[in-house]
C-alpha positions, -999 to 999 in steps of 0.1 A, spaced: 746 -190 -816 745 -222 -796 717 -228 -771 742 -230 -742 759 -197 -751 725 -180 -755 713 -192 -720 746 -181 -705 742 -145 -717 706 -145 -704 716 -156 -669 744 -130 -669 719 -102 -679 694 -113 -652 721 -114 -626 733 -79 -634 697 -65 -633 691 -82 -600 723 -68 -585 714 -33 -597 679 -36 -583 692 -48 -549 718 -20 -548 692 7 -555 669 -7 -528 698 -8 -503 708 27 -512 672 39 -507 670 22 -473 703 37 -462 694 72 -473 661 70 -456 676 59 -423 701 87 -425 674 113 -431 654 101 -402 680 91 -376 711 112 -381 709 147 -367 730 176 -381 755 188 -355 765 225 -354 760 249 -383 731 273 -382 693 268 -379 663 291 -378 625 287 -373 602 316 -381 570 295 -384 556 317 -412 554 288 -437 539 263 -412 502 254 -412 482 274 -387 465 254 -360 491 226 -360 524 218 -344 552 225 -370 567 195 -388 598 181 -371 587 195 -337 576 173 -308 557 181 -276 568 169 -242 566 177 -205 588 174 -175 571 162 -143 535 157 -157 505 168 -136 475 169 -160 480 165 -197 501 177 -226 497 214 -232 483 226 -265 510 240 -288 503 252 -323 512 278 -350 490 309 -347 484 340 -369 496 371 -350 495 404 -367 520 418 -341 546 390 -346 582 402 -349 585 385 -383 550 386 -395 527 369 -396 528 336 -376 542 324 -343 546 292 -323 524 293 -292 514 274 -262 477 283 -262 463 262 -233 477 243 -203 459 227 -174 493 218 -158 504 232 -125 531 233 -99 564 219 -113 553 208 -147 574 221 -175 559 223 -210 583 216 -239 583 219 -277 615 204 -291 629 209 -326 639 176 -340 669 167 -363 694 194 -352 719 193 -323 743 218 -309 768 220 -281 785 254 -279 761 279 -294 745 313 -297 707 311 -295 681 338 -297 643 338 -296 615 364 -292 590 356 -265 557 372 -254 539 363 -222 502 362 -229 485 348 -197 489 326 -167 477 326 -131 503 304 -116 532 312 -140 539 334 -169 565 338 -197 590 312 -208 621 309 -229 644 286 -249 660 253 -240 693 240 -253 717 210 -249 684 191 -245 689 153 -243 653 146 -235 624 161 -215 643 156 -182 678 170 -192 684 205 -206 693 241 -199 666 268 -198 667 306 -197 633 322 -191 616 355 -180 586 357 -158 565 389 -155 544 374 -127 576 371 -105 595 400 -121 627 381 -128 650 366 -155 667 333 -147 688 305 -160 685 269 -148 697 234 -155 673 205 -155 688 171 -148 668 140 -140 637 161 -141 649 183 -112 655 220 -119 684 239 -103 688 277 -105 721 289 -117 716 327 -117 688 353 -114 681 390 -119 650 409 -107 633 435 -129 599 447 -140 585 427 -170 553 432 -190 527 408 -202 518 413 -239 553 426 -249 578 409 -271 612 404 -255 644 390 -272 662 364 -252 698 356 -263 720 329 -248 756 320 -254 771 289 -240 807 277 -247 820 248 -226 807 255 -191 802 293 -195 767 306 -199 758 343 -207 722 354 -210 710 387 -226 675 404 -225 668 428 -253 705 431 -260 716 438 -224 738 413 -205 718 401 -175 731 368 -163 764 349 -162 768 314 -149 791 284 -150 779 248 -150 791 214 -162 760 192 -157 753 188 -194 784 186 -216 772 169 -248 754 182 -279 716 184 -276 685 197 -293 670 232 -288 634 241 -281 608 262 -263 597 261 -226 569 273 -203 559 263 -168 526 252 -154 497 272 -169 517 299 -187 503 308 -221 532 321 -242 541 329 -279 574 325 -295 589 337 -328 623 338 -347 642 311 -330 678 312 -344 708 291 -334 744 290 -346 773 269 -335 799 288 -315 835 277 -312 857 281 -282 
């Protein structure tokens, strides 16, 4: 074989190897960006917290607040022998916030628009506020819908938060207990919102403030200490 022909084959081999290497690296970067940046819209999702590490915020969850007053509340996974799906829960265990501060734990990587959402909630303590509930169509810490119960006030309410300002959409008064698990279920399709408490329809409202997909999460106000379990969401068509 001539020297020129031999060198030509070598250059061709090196070129092919280099092309394949670059292609693999490019594919790895692309896949990594998709995994991190591209949320899944619709479908179903559930969080039971039983496989998360106790004492920590679950992976792919982030902690925020609306209208800060003191500091971020302490959220973490706790062991709870009385949990609806034993044996762990997601809990806000300490908050020094007050007045109109809303404490948020937001699930990352999934987004929904029209949905059916349910979560089990237990009010544990709170001098200024108690209880809490789920949020949905959450764009950020200043834009979301929230349905919550409050034993201190004895009511069940649904709100929209826009620009950090909360507006009540509907309310129902009833006796509610600290230390008891309640199931909150919400359906929202288009502008129509229906809220259930332990399977009973309690609230109906209509609102078009937030119309796009958004994340889901958990919410308390001010100093409310609250536990959550079995957050389940599924997309719901019109």
